[in-house]
C-alpha positions in Angstrom: -132.6 -114.2 -101.5 -130.1 -115.4 -104.1 -129.0 -119.1 -104.3 -125.5 -117.9 -104.9 -122.9 -119.2 -102.5 -120.2 -117.2 -100.8 -117.1 -117.7 -98.5 -116.7 -115.8 -95.3 -113.2 -114.9 -94.1 -112.5 -114.0 -90.5 -109.5 -111.8 -90.2 -108.4 -111.5 -86.5 -105.8 -108.8 -86.7 -103.7 -106.9 -84.2 -105.9 -103.8 -83.9 -109.2 -105.1 -85.1 -111.3 -108.1 -86.0 -112.9 -108.2 -89.5 -115.2 -110.5 -91.4 -115.4 -110.3 -95.1 -117.8 -112.0 -97.5 -116.4 -112.9 -100.9 -118.1 -114.1 -104.0 -116.8 -116.7 -106.5 -114.9 -114.1 -108.4 -112.9 -113.2 -105.3 -114.7 -109.8 -105.0 -115.7 -108.3 -101.7 -119.5 -108.4 -101.0 -119.5 -107.0 -97.5 -117.2 -106.1 -94.6 -117.7 -106.1 -90.8 -115.0 -104.5 -88.7 -114.5 -103.8 -85.0 -111.4 -102.4 -83.1 -110.6 -103.8 -79.7 -108.5 -102.5 -76.8 -104.7 -102.3 -76.9 -103.3 -102.9 -73.4 -99.9 -101.6 -72.5 -99.2 -102.5 -68.8 -95.5 -101.6 -68.9 -93.0 -100.4 -71.5 -92.5 -103.1 -74.1 -95.5 -105.1 -72.9 -98.5 -105.4 -75.3 -101.6 -107.4 -74.4 -105.1 -108.1 -75.7 -108.2 -109.4 -73.8 -109.0 -112.8 -75.4 -112.7 -112.6 -74.4 -112.9 -109.2 -76.1 -111.3 -110.7 -79.2 -113.9 -113.5 -79.4 -116.7 -111.0 -78.8 -115.4 -108.8 -81.6 -115.3 -111.8 -84.0 -118.9 -112.7 -83.2 -119.9 -109.1 -83.8 -118.2 -108.7 -87.1 -119.5 -112.0 -88.5 -123.0 -110.8 -87.7 -122.3 -107.4 -89.3 -120.9 -108.9 -92.5 -123.7 -111.3 -93.0 -126.3 -108.6 -92.3 -124.7 -106.2 -94.8 -124.5 -108.9 -97.5 -128.2 -109.8 -96.7 -127.3 -113.5 -96.4 -127.2 -116.1 -93.7 -125.3 -119.3 -92.9 -127.2 -121.2 -95.6 -125.5 -119.1 -98.3 -122.0 -119.9 -97.0 -119.9 -122.6 -98.7 -117.1 -122.3 -96.1 -115.5 -120.1 -93.5 -111.7 -119.4 -93.2 -109.8 -117.9 -90.3 -106.6 -115.8 -90.7 -104.9 -114.1 -87.7 -102.2 -112.2 -86.1 -99.5 -114.8 -85.6 -97.4 -115.6 -82.5 -99.9 -113.9 -80.2 -100.3 -116.3 -77.3 -103.5 -117.3 -75.5 -103.7 -119.8 -72.7 -107.1 -120.9 -71.4 -108.9 -123.4 -69.2 -110.3 -126.3 -71.3 -113.1 -126.9 -68.8 -114.4 -123.3 -68.3 -113.2 -121.6 -71.5 -111.7 -118.8 -69.3 -108.3 -117.3 -70.3 -105.8 -117.5 -67.4 -104.2 -114.2 -68.5 -104.4 -111.6 -71.3 -103.1 -112.6 -74.7 -99.4 -111.7 -75.1 -99.2 -110.0 -78.5 -96.5 -110.7 -81.0 -95.0 -107.2 -80.4 -94.5 -107.9 -76.7 -90.9 -108.0 -75.6 -91.1 -108.9 -71.9 -89.7 -112.3 -72.6 -86.2 -111.1 -73.5 -84.6 -112.7 -70.4 -86.3 -116.0 -71.1 -85.0 -116.0 -74.7 -81.4 -115.2 -73.6 -81.4 -117.8 -70.8 -82.6 -120.6 -73.0 -80.2 -119.7 -75.8 -77.3 -119.5 -73.3 -78.2 -123.0 -72.1 -77.5 -124.6 -75.5 -74.0 -125.1 -76.8 -75.2 -124.0 -80.3 -77.2 -121.1 -78.8 -80.1 -120.0 -81.0 -78.7 -121.8 -84.1 -79.9 -125.3 -83.1 -83.5 -124.0 -82.7 -83.3 -122.1 -86.0 -82.1 -125.2 -87.9 -85.1 -127.2 -86.5 -87.9 -124.6 -86.4 -86.7 -121.9 -88.9 -87.0 -119.3 -86.1 -84.5 -117.6 -83.8 -85.0 -117.7 -80.0 -86.4 -114.2 -79.4 -89.3 -112.5 -77.9 -91.2 -112.9 -81.2 -92.3 -116.6 -81.4 -95.0 -118.0 -79.0 -92.7 -120.4 -77.0 -91.2 -117.7 -74.7 -94.7 -116.2 -74.2 -96.3 -119.5 -73.1 -93.4 -120.0 -70.7 -93.8 -116.5 -69.2 -97.5 -117.2 -68.6 -96.8 -120.6 -66.9 -94.0 -119.0 -64.8 -95.8 -115.9 -63.8 -99.6 -116.6 -63.4 -100.3 -118.2 -60.0 -101.2 -121.9 -60.3 -100.9 -121.9 -64.1 -98.0 -124.4 -64.4 -99.8 -126.8 -62.0 -103.0 -126.6 -64.0 -101.1 -127.0 -67.3 -99.3 -130.1 -66.0 -102.7 -131.5 -64.8 -103.9 -131.2 -68.4 -106.4 -128.4 -67.7 -104.9 -125.6 -69.8 -104.9 -125.2 -73.6 -102.6 -123.0 -75.7 -103.4 -121.4 -79.0 -102.6 -118.5 -81.3 -105.8 -116.5 -82.2 -106.8 -118.9 -85.0 -107.0 -121.7 -82.5 -108.9 -119.6 -80.0 -111.4 -118.5 -82.6 -111.8 -122.0 -84.0 -112.2 -123.6 -80.6 -115.0 -121.1 -79.7 -116.6 -121.2 -83.2 -116.9 -125.0 -83.0 -118.4 -125.3 -79.5 -115.8 -124.2 -76.9 -116.2 -126.2 -73.8 -118.8 -128.3 -75.6 -116.6 -130.1 -78.0 -114.7 -127.2 -79.5 -111.9 -128.3 -82.0 -108.4 -127.6 -80.6 -106.3 -127.3 -83.8 -104.1 -125.0 -85.7 -102.5 -125.0 -89.2 -98.9 -125.5 -90.2 -98.3 -121.8 -90.9 -99.3 -120.7 -87.4 -97.6 -123.7 -85.8 -94.4 -122.7 -87.6 -94.4 -119.4 -85.7 -94.3 -120.9 -82.2 -90.6 -122.1 -82.2 -92.1 -125.5 -81.1 -92.7 -127.2 -84.5 -90.1 -129.0 -86.7 -90.3 -127.1 -90.0 -89.5 -130.3 -91.9 -91.7 -132.9 -90.3 -94.5 -130.4 -89.4 -94.8 -132.0 -85.9 -94.4 -130.6 -82.4 -90.9 -131.2 -81.0 -91.1 -132.8 -77.6 -87.5 -131.9 -76.7 -88.0 -128.2 -77.5 -91.3 -128.1 -75.5 -89.3 -129.6 -72.6 -86.7 -126.9 -72.9 -89.4 -124.3 -72.4 -91.3 -126.3 -69.8 -94.5 -126.5 -71.9 -96.6 -129.7 -71.5 -97.5 -131.3 -74.8 -101.1 -131.6 -73.6 -101.5 -127.9 -74.1 -100.7 -127.9 -77.8 -103.3 -127.9 -80.6 -103.3 -130.5 -83.3 -101.4 -129.4 -86.4 -103.4 -129.6 -89.6 -103.0 -128.4 -93.2 -104.1 -124.9 -94.2 -107.0 -126.2 -96.3 -109.2 -128.9 -94.9 -112.4 -129.2 -92.9 -111.4 -128.7 -89.2 -115.0 -128.7 -87.9 -118.3 -127.0 -88.3 -119.9 -124.0 -86.7 -121.5 -124.8 -83.3 -125.2 -125.6 -83.4 -126.3 -122.5 -81.5 -124.2 -120.0 -83.4 -124.6 -117.7 -86.5 -122.4 -120.2 -88.5 -124.2 -123.4 -87.3 -123.2 -126.3 -89.5 -120.9 -124.3 -91.9 -117.6 -126.0 -92.5 -114.6 -124.1 -91.1 -112.1 -125.2 -93.7 -109.2 -122.8 -94.1 -106.6 -121.4 -91.6 -103.6 -119.3 -92.6 -101.4 -116.9 -90.5 -102.1 -113.4 -91.8 -98.9 -112.9 -93.7 -99.1 -116.4 -95.4 -102.7 -115.6 -96.2 -101.7 -112.4 -97.9 -99.0 -114.2 -99.9 -101.6 -116.8 -101.0 -104.1 -114.1 -101.9 -101.4 -112.4 -104.0 -101.0 -115.6 -106.0 -97.3 -115.9 -105.2 -97.2 -119.6 -106.2 -93.9 -119.6 -108.1 -90.5 -119.8 -106.5 -89.0 -116.3 -106.2 -92.3 -114.5 -106.1 -92.7 -112.1 -103.1 -95.2 -109.8 -101.5 -95.0 -107.1 -98.8 -97.9 -106.3 -96.5 -98.0 -102.9 -94.9 -100.1 -103.1 -91.8 -99.3 -102.5 -88.1 -95.9 -103.9 -89.0 -94.4 -104.8 -92.4 -94.0 -108.4 -93.6 -92.1 -109.5 -96.7 -92.5 -113.2 -97.8 -90.7 -114.9 -100.7 -91.9 -118.3 -102.0 -88.9 -120.8 -101.8 -90.7 -123.9 -103.0 -91.1 -127.3 -101.4 -87.8 -127.3 -99.5 -87.1 -125.0 -96.6 -84.3 -122.4 -97.2 -82.4 -121.3 -94.2 -81.3 -117.7 -94.1 -77.8 -116.4 -93.3 -79.1 -112.8 -93.4 -81.5 -112.6 -90.4 -84.6 -113.9 -92.1 -87.0 -116.5 -90.8 -87.8 -119.8 -92.5 -91.6 -120.4 -92.4 -94.3 -122.6 -93.9 -96.1 -120.6 -96.6 -99.1 -123.0 -97.0 -100.1 -126.6 -97.2 -103.2 -127.6 -99.2 -104.7 -130.8 -97.8 -102.5 -133.8 -98.5 -100.2 -131.9 -100.9 -96.6 -131.1 -100.0 -96.0 -128.0 -97.9 -94.6 -124.9 -99.6 -92.1 -122.8 -97.7 -91.0 -119.1 -97.6 -88.4 -116.8 -96.3 -89.8 -114.0 -94.2 -88.6 -110.7 -93.0 -90.7 -109.0 -90.3 -90.7 -105.3 -89.3 -92.4 -104.5 -86.0 -93.5 -100.9 -86.6 -94.9 -99.6 -89.8 -98.5 -98.3 -89.9 -98.4 -98.2 -86.1 -95.8 -95.4 -86.4 -98.4 -93.2 -88.2 -100.8 -93.9 -85.4 -98.1 -92.9 -82.9 -97.5 -89.7 -84.8 -101.3 -89.0 -84.6 -102.1 -90.1 -81.1 -98.9 -89.4 -79.1 -97.5 -86.4 -80.8 -100.6 -84.8 -82.4 -98.7 -83.9 -85.6 -101.7 -85.1 -87.6 -105.3 -85.5 -86.7 -106.2 -88.4 -89.0 -103.8 -91.0 -90.3 -104.8 -90.3 -93.9 -103.3 -86.7 -93.5 -99.7 -87.9 -93.3 -99.1 -88.3 -97.1 -100.4 -84.8 -97.8 -98.2 -83.3 -95.1 -95.1 -85.3 -96.2 -95.7 -84.2 -99.8 -95.3 -80.5 -98.9 -91.5 -81.0 -98.7 -89.3 -82.4 -101.4 -87.2 -84.6 -99.2 -86.7 -85.6 -95.5 -84.5 -82.6 -94.7 -81.8 -84.9 -93.5 -84.1 -86.6 -90.9 -84.2 -90.4 -90.4 -86.7 -92.0 -88.1 -85.9 -95.5 -86.8 -89.0 -96.8 -85.0 -87.4 -99.3 -82.7 -90.1 -98.9 -80.1 -89.7 -102.5 -78.9 -86.4 -103.3 -80.5 -85.7 -104.3 -84.1 -86.9 -107.4 -85.9 -85.3 -108.6 -89.2 -82.6 -108.4 -90.2 -81.1 -107.2 -87.0 -82.9 -108.9 -84.1 -81.9 -106.4 -81.5 -84.2 -106.2 -78.5 -81.7 -103.6 -77.0 -82.5 -101.0 -79.6 -85.0 -98.2 -79.0 -86.5 -95.6 -81.3 -84.6 -92.6 -82.6 -85.1 -89.5 -84.8 -81.7 -88.5 -86.1 -80.4 -85.6 -88.2 -82.5 -82.9 -86.5 -81.6 -79.2 -87.2 -83.4 -75.9 -86.9 -84.3 -76.3 -90.5 -86.5 -79.3 -89.9 -90.3 -78.9 -89.8 -93.1 -81.3 -88.9 -93.5 -82.1 -92.6 -89.9 -83.4 -92.7 -90.6 -85.6 -89.7 -93.8 -86.8 -91.4 -91.8 -87.7 -94.5 -89.2 -89.5 -92.4 -92.0 -91.5 -90.9 -93.3 -92.4 -94.4 -89.8 -93.3 -95.6 -88.9 -95.4 -92.6 -91.4 -98.1 -93.7 -89.8 -98.3 -97.1 -86.3 -98.3 -95.8 -87.1 -101.2 -93.4 -88.7 -103.1 -96.2 -85.8 -102.5 -98.5 -83.5 -104.1 -95.9 -85.7 -107.2 -96.0 -85.6 -107.3 -99.8 -81.8 -106.9 -99.7 -81.5 -109.9 -97.3 -83.8 -112.0 -99.5 -81.8 -111.3 -102.6 -78.7 -112.5 -100.7 -80.3 -115.7 -99.4 -82.2 -116.6 -102.6 -79.2 -115.8 -104.9 -81.7 -114.3 -107.4 -82.6 -110.6 -107.3 -86.2 -109.9 -106.9 -87.7 -108.3 -110.0 -91.0 -107.1 -108.7 -92.8 -106.8 -105.3 -96.5 -107.3 -104.9 -97.9 -105.1 -102.1 -101.0 -105.0 -100.0 -102.3 -103.4 -96.8 -103.5 -100.0 -95.7 -100.4 -98.0 -96.7 -100.5 -99.1 -100.3 -103.0 -96.2 -101.0 -100.1 -93.8 -100.1 -98.4 -92.9 -103.4 -95.4 -91.3 -101.7 -94.6 -94.5 -99.7 -95.1 -96.8 -102.7 -93.0 -94.7 -105.1 -90.2 -94.4 -102.4 -90.4 -98.1 -101.9 -89.8 -98.7 -105.7 -87.0 -96.1 -105.7 -85.1 -97.3 -102.6 -85.6 -101.0 -103.5 -84.9 -100.7 -107.2 -87.9 -102.9 -108.2 -91.4 -102.4 -109.6 -94.0 -102.3 -106.9 -97.4 -103.7 -107.8 -100.8 -103.3 -106.0 -103.7 -105.7 -106.9 -107.3 -104.7 -107.5 -108.4 -106.4 -104.3 -106.1 -105.0 -101.7 -107.7 -107.1 -98.9 -105.4 -110.0 -99.8 -105.1 -111.4 -96.3 -108.8 -112.2 -96.0 -109.0 -113.2 -99.6 -106.1 -115.6 -99.2 -107.8 -117.6 -96.4 -111.1 -117.4 -98.2 -109.4 -119.2 -101.1 -107.9 -121.8 -98.8 -111.3 -122.5 -97.2 -113.1 -122.5 -100.6 -110.6 -124.9 -102.2 -111.1 -127.4 -99.3 -114.8 -127.7 -100.1 -114.5 -127.5 -103.9 -115.8 -123.9 -104.2 -112.6 -123.0 -106.1 -110.4 -125.4 -108.2 -107.1 -125.0 -106.5 -104.5 -122.3 -107.1 -105.4 -121.9 -110.8 -108.6 -120.0 -109.8 -106.6 -117.7 -107.5 -104.2 -116.8 -110.4 -107.1 -116.3 -112.7 -108.9 -113.9 -110.3 -105.7 -111.8 -109.4 -105.6 -108.5 -111.3 -103.1 -105.6 -111.3 -104.4 -102.2 -110.2 -101.3 -100.0 -110.1 -97.6 -100.2 -110.7 -94.8 -97.9 -109.4 -91.5 -98.0 -111.2 -88.1 -96.9 -109.8 -87.2 -93.3 -110.9 -84.6 -92.2 -108.3 -81.0 -91.5 -109.4 -78.7 -94.4 -108.4 -76.2 -92.2 -106.6 -79.0 -90.5 -104.5 -80.5 -93.9 -103.7 -77.2 -95.2 -102.4 -76.5 -92.0 -100.4 -79.9 -92.0 -98.6 -79.8 -95.7 -98.0 -76.3 -95.4 -96.4 -77.6 -92.7 -94.1 -80.6 -94.9 -93.1 -78.2 -97.7 -92.1 -76.1 -95.2 -90.2 -79.2 -94.1 -88.3 -80.2 -97.7 -87.5 -76.8 -98.3 -85.8 -77.5 -95.3 -83.5 -80.4 -97.2 -81.9 -78.3 -100.2 -80.8 -77.3 -100.9 -77.1 -79.7 -98.4 -75.7 -81.4 -100.8 -73.2 -79.1 -101.7 -70.3 -79.4 -101.8 -66.5 -80.2 -98.1 -66.4 -83.1 -98.5 -68.9 -85.9 -100.8 -67.8 
């Protein structure tokens, strides 16, 4: 066996858990991946089984180590990146979850969000100025409250100090470091900034906001930086004694892995949803255009770096829906080929507001719509409209960022599964009017947290090594006529308005 050292990144995502081993050059050595069950008990409800999540993490760690032909002694550090906002509440004494995880896409908490916003004279604005987030179904706070209000005995157990809350990073860290036998209950600033409970300036939990939601402070994990040693792998595990030294929410991790370290640099990740983040420097910038203010990263004792973020709920998952629910394609990879058989969308626009609309609209009363249908339209036009919808939604985020930042974006770094689709990437460049750039290592989420973990233990020398390792793979340049771009973008916005106000007393 080689004496070379590696860093292991655990990527606990929305549809699968993965473990990726990286070498010092930031290259992928091995990958372990396992999908887990998506649970949809009611329309708009999305859940995961936390026990299945933890078991999937254990499985993929073993798979990645085996494929790389290494063991724990070859690891310099472990990093954890995760689906953000997803909410897990468990018993600190037994390690048993009290309920399934409420996933970030889940919209059951709309009434809670409206009730709390209505109870404050400033509505959601007061919370946004403190936390950077709107009161909505998206952040963790409403989800924790729902669990405490709806699971029998949960509130009493929480008030007695028996229950813990965490996003998936915290759940994985707690189990990795011992669980009921001394597991570390902590999170990092990026994940904490997605709960609606942390002051984005002081990086501390807000007792008054926790009180507004009826969440006991004893449930909350300790907030730490994104790059420090939180604990070590439990003595009887595959990672025994290995430092766990990096945690970043998945979108922040991707931005870090894309080396977006200068103010104004931005990336877009195309996964289950779409997430655009722009570095705004060491001071938080508050949006007037429907974006969130979030912590981008904090390396050890250094000052935090902030970002503006736009989130789109449905991107890659729309392709899955086309495959699984409509059967228009058999494999997700077929969509690009089908969409390319027609020259345009045939006048069809697909707004995938399956659980409402996130940025920049924040409309939980919206529902999905396909508009512009005629007898001329074929399944290829619908496939193309699906492809284009992701780019249209991302273009709206870029438009909002340009307005908030006051400086137009010049180029967009991209990553995630859909970046292999030339049609989507070219249309993104066309409709946004900027160059779109894909890096050599497209697994930037896992890579980003690997860097954060490695920097904490001296495996890499800060962000300079990240910049040195980043390499461009492909660039798409805008080629669409300006008048055509403006016309199709206007039609998209018109289609979006058709989805508003659908949910009312008749629609539940």
